[in-house]
N, C-alpha and C positions, 0 to 999 in steps of 0.2 A: 403563371407566363408573364414573364418581366417587359413590358415593352420597349422599357431603355437600354437590355442588354440585344435588342434584334436594330433597331433604331439608333445609332449608340451616335453618342455626342463629344467630337472631334475626330471622330469619323474620316477618312478623304479616300471616296469612294475610288477603283480605280474601273479600268476600262476591260481588266480583265475579266472573263467567264469562263464560265465550262460545262461539261456535261457527263456526266456517269456513265459509264461504259458496263460492258462483261469485263469484271476485276477492275475495272480500272475508271480511267480517267483521262477527260481530254478538257485543256485548257488552250483557249487564245487569245492571244494578246493584238495588240496594235499591227505587228510587225510577227511575229513567231508565234505555231502552232505547238502544241506537244501532245503527246496520246502516252501514256504511259500505262504499263499491266502488268499485275503484280501474275508473276509467274511460279508452278507448281515447287520448284526448288527454293523461293525465299528472293527468287531478283528481279529487276525490274526491267521490265520491256520499253524501250525507250525509242518511240518516231518525234523526228520533230522538222517540221518544214516550213514557211514560209506563208504566213497566213492570208488569205487569199482576195487581191484587191475588191474591193465593195466595187457594185457600178457607183455610174453621177446618182442615177433613180436612189440609191440607198440613203442619200443625204437631205433628199423632198421630204418635209414633214407630211404627214397622213400615206403618202408614198412607202414611203421605207418600212413601215410596220409589214406593207406584207411583200417586199420583196426580201426583208432582212427572215420574216416567217419562211419563207419558200426556201431560200437561201441554206439557212438553218436546219431546217428538216432533210434537204437533200445530201449537206455536209454532215449531218448529223447520222441518218441511216447510211454516209459512206464509211464515217468510224467505229458504228456500231458492225459490220460487217468486218471490218480491216482486226477490231477487237476478238471478232467471232474464229475468224484464220490463224489469226496467233495461236489461241486459247488452244482450235484444233492442231494444230501443229506441235501442241504442248502438252495434250488429251487427248489423244488420238482417240482413245478406248472410250472415253464419254462425252464427244462428236462430230461423231460419223454423219458421212450427211445422208441423206436420205435419196431414197431414188429419180424423186423430179431431178434433187441437184446434182444428179453423176450421170444424170440424161440430158443435161440441157450442156454440161461441160462434155460430154462425149460427141455428140453433133454440133457444136459451133465456138468448144474451146475454149479452156479457161479465164484467159481474157474476158471474151468477148460475153461470154457467160454473165461474169461477173458483175457487168455494167450492167446490161438485159436485168439482171437477177436485181439489181439496189432499182433499178429506172421502176421497176414491176412491185417493191420492198414500200418506194417513196407515193405514188399511184395511190396502190393500194391500201396507205395508211390516210391517205387524202379523203379517198372516197369512202371506209370507216369511219372515220373521222366526222367529215362532214354529215352522214347518215346515222346516226346513231348516235349524235350527238347534239345534232342541228335541225336534224330534219323529223327522224322518230319522236321524238319531241310534240314536235304542231297537231303528225296525224294523231297521236293519243289525246292529246287535249282536245282535241275534235269535237268532242261529247260536252263541252265545259261551255259550249254556243248554246247549248239550250236553258242551260243557269241562266246566261246575264248578258246583257248587251253591251258591257264595259270592255272597251278595247284596249284599255289597260290591264286591266285583271285578268283578262285574258292571256297579257302577253306574258303578266305578271306569274302566274299558270306555270305557265309553257316553259318559263324561265328556271322555274321550282322544279319542275318536273326533270329539266334539263340539269340543273346541279346534282339533282337525288341519284340521276343515270349516269353521272360524272364520279359521284362520291361510291356511289356501290362502287362501280368498276375499277378502279382505285384502290376500295379495301376488297375484293377479293383478291386483286392480281398481286397485295401484296401479300398475301398467306403462299406465294409460292418461293421458296430457296430462293432457287435464280436473281428474284423479284426482289427480294429481303436484302441480299446483298447487293443489289444494284443502287438501290433506295440507301444502304448504308455508307456508300461512293458517295450518292448524292448528299447526304451529311456531311462526311467530312471534304468534299470545296467547297461547303459555304462557311462549315470552319476556318476552316482553310483563309476563304479570302477574308472574313471578317477578323484573322488572324492580321495578314499581310495589311490590311483599312484601318487598323488601329498599330499602325509600325512598332509590331510586337513580332520580335526573333522567330523569324520561322522553324519552330519546333512541335511537333504530335503533343510537347507538352501543353503546350502555347495555346496553340491550336483546339485541347479537348477543351480548355474551359469556355468557350465560346458556346452558344446556340446552335443546330443545323437550323434553324430558320433563318430567312433572309431577303429584305423584303424587296430585293430586283430577281428575284427567283423566276423563272419559264413560268412553276407554278400558277403562277400569282399572275401572269397574262396571261393565263387561258379560261383561269377567275373571271379577270377584270371581262375578258372577249364573254364571256355567258352573263355577267350585269350588261356591259354593255348594248348587246344585243336585247334585252328587254328592251331602255327607253327605243333604239330604231328604230326596233318592231312594231312598236305604239306607233311610230309615223304613218306603219302602212296598213292601217286598218288590221282588218279582222276579214278576207276572202274566200272565199271556199278554198277546200285543202290542197289543190292543184296551182293554184297560184299565191298560197303562201309560202308551197312550195318550189316556187319559181322564185319568188321574190326572196324566200332566203337566200339561196346561192347567191342572185345578184347582191345585195348584201354586204357576203360577204367579207369584200375589200375595205367595205367603209366601217365595218365594225374592226376589223383587224387593223388598221389605221389608226382607229380611236384610240384602240386598248393600246396599240405601241409607245404611244404617245403619252397615254397613263404612266404604265410602266415609267416610263423617262424620269417621267416628272417624280411620282414614290421613291427613284434611286437616287433621285439627286437631291431631295426636300423631307426634313422630320416635324413638318408641323403637322397640326392634329387632324385637319381638314386631311390630309396623305394616311395618317396612321387607322382614321376608319375607315377609310376603304381600301385600304394596306389588308385590312384584317380577316377578312374572309381568305383570302389565298396566305396570308402566315396560317393561320387555323389548317386546311388544306395541306399545306407544306409536313403538317402532323403524322403525315401518313405516306408524303411520298421522298420524305425523309427519315433516317432512320442514326441511333448512337453509332458511329464508325469504332471501330477499334484504333489502336495504336498503329497497328499494321497499314491500314488503311488509309488512315493521315500522311505516314509517309509516302503513299501513292501522292497522296493528292498535293502536298511539299514539294514532292520531285517536281512534278511536272509545271506546275508551281514556277521553279527555279530555273528551270528550262525554259518555259519561258520569256525570263529575267536574261539571259546570258541570250543578249541577241545584240552584243557588238560586232562589228565585221573578223573577228579574230577568232570566229566561235562560229563553227561550221555546222551545217544539218546534216544529223546522222540520222539511222537506224540498229538497235543494239543495244545491248545491256546497259546498262544506268549506274553512277551512283548515288546515295542521299541527295544529290547538289546539284540532279539534273545533269550530269556531266557524263561524255562516252565513257566507257569503262575496255578499253583495248584489251583484250583477251589474248593471251598464249596461248597457239599451235603445238606447243613445245610438249610433249607428252610428261616429260618429267614435272614440269606447273601441276598438274593434276595432283 
C-alpha cells in the first residue's frame, strides 16, 4: 500500500463528505445535500435538499465530536431508511415489508410509523454499539485481573479484545451480498472525493485511478475511538466490573470528543505522526471499502455534482437526474416512451 496515494500532496481537502447507502450514495456539502440511488432500469434517482444547519454546540472543540456523531447517526439512519423506501418502490418483490412493519403502519399511520421506526433504529444502534463494542470487552477481560495488577496492561488487553470483536464483526458482515454492495459504494465515495480534491475532471475513469482508502473516513473515527478509549480508561483504574461498566458509559462523550478532534487533525495534515495514527483505520478500510464499478462511480459523481450545483438558480428536487446531478424533466406523453 502506497501511503502517498492516500495522503496526497497538493490535494485540497474539501468539506464535502458522504455515506454509502443501499444502492447509492449520500453526499453532504456546506449548503446542499444529495442522495443518489441507482434504480433497476439504470437511471439514477436523486433527492437534493438544504444541508441542515448545525447547532452552536457543533462548533465547540471536544463537544462538537459528540454533537456531530449523534447528528450523523440520526441523519444517516434517516437516509438509509429513505433509500430502502426508494428501492422498495422499484423492487417490490425483493423488498417486501415484514409483519411488524405492516402492523405498525396499520396502527399508527405510515408517516408516524416511519418516524418511530427511525428513532427505534437509532436507539437500538446505540445500545448495540455501546453494549457489544464498549461494555462486552471489559466484562470478558475481567479474568485478566488475576494475571496482572497493571492497570495499563489490563486496559490494553481490553482494547485489543474490543478491536478484535469489531474487526470480526466487519469481516463477517462483509460476506453478505447487500453489505458488499454498500462497501463498493463506500469505495466509490472515497475515490470520487480523492478525484475532486485533486482538481481532476470528475469522470468514472479518473476516479477509478485512486485508492478506495481515505484519511477522513468514518471508519478511521471508530478506530480512533477504540485507541483513545485505552488511554482514557487507564486513568480510571480497574475497579469491579459494575464500576467499570458505569465509568465506560460516563466517559464515552470524552472519548468521542477526543477522537473527533484527532480525526479532524488527521484530515488536514500529512506529517509522519498523522500517518502512523491513521494507519490502523486505513487498514480497517480495506474491509469496509470494496472496488466499485464504473456505474457505481457514476452515482457517486452525480451526487458530488448535485452538491456543487448550489447556486440560487438551481432548485432542490426529487426525481430522476442525469450524470451531472441535475433533474431530468420526464415527459408524460405516451409518444415519448
